[in-house]
Residue, then its C-alpha position, 0 to 999 in steps of 0.5 A: e218584566s218577563l216580556a221585554h227579557l223575551h224580547n231580549e233574546k228575540y222571541v215573540y210570546s204569540e199567545i198574549c190573553p189573559h188564560n196564559i197570565y197567573r199571580f203567583r205568590g209565596k216567599r220566592y214570587g213576593d205577594n203580586c208576581w204575574k207571569f206568563i204560563s204557556l209558551s209552547h207557540c214563542r218563536k224567534q224573531g222573523q220566523p213564521h208563526d204556526d197554525f195551532s189550534i186555539d180558541w181563536p175566538l178568544l185570541g182575536q180579541y187580542c191579537a194583532p190585526e196582521v195575525a187577524v188577517a193571517i188567521q183569517q186566509r187561513a195562512l198562520e204560518e207564512l207570517p213572520s213573528e214580529p214583538e209588536q206583535d206582542v206589544w199590541a197584544l197587551a195593549m189591548l189585553i190591559f185596554h180590557i182589564m182597565t175598562g172591563t170591555a174587550y176592545f175587539t170583540d172577534v178575529n173580522e173586526a182586528r181584521v178590519v182594522l188592518r184595511g182601514l190602516k192600509e187604505h189611511d196609508t195610501 
């Protein structure tokens, strides 16, 4: 729900990972209210990502392949923020929750996937 709200307002969250999702309890939130925290790297859709320092080995398990490539090329600030990047990251997080294993172990694996997708398109 919170991700849909951000996307409806034309923002991209940019750092979906387990460390940024918390469960809140209490009368105000109900028994199970999950929320994103740390909106410091949200960007308007189309704006470039900032080259923020973050635990890239952790985020690399969830980031979209094009983000992984930009990280590897040290060109993250040139990549436009798009909602699809959040959707990819959320899917990778759900996969991790459901299987107990990350789909990718690091940014390099995600980069290889993008290369394979590009070769498939030609």
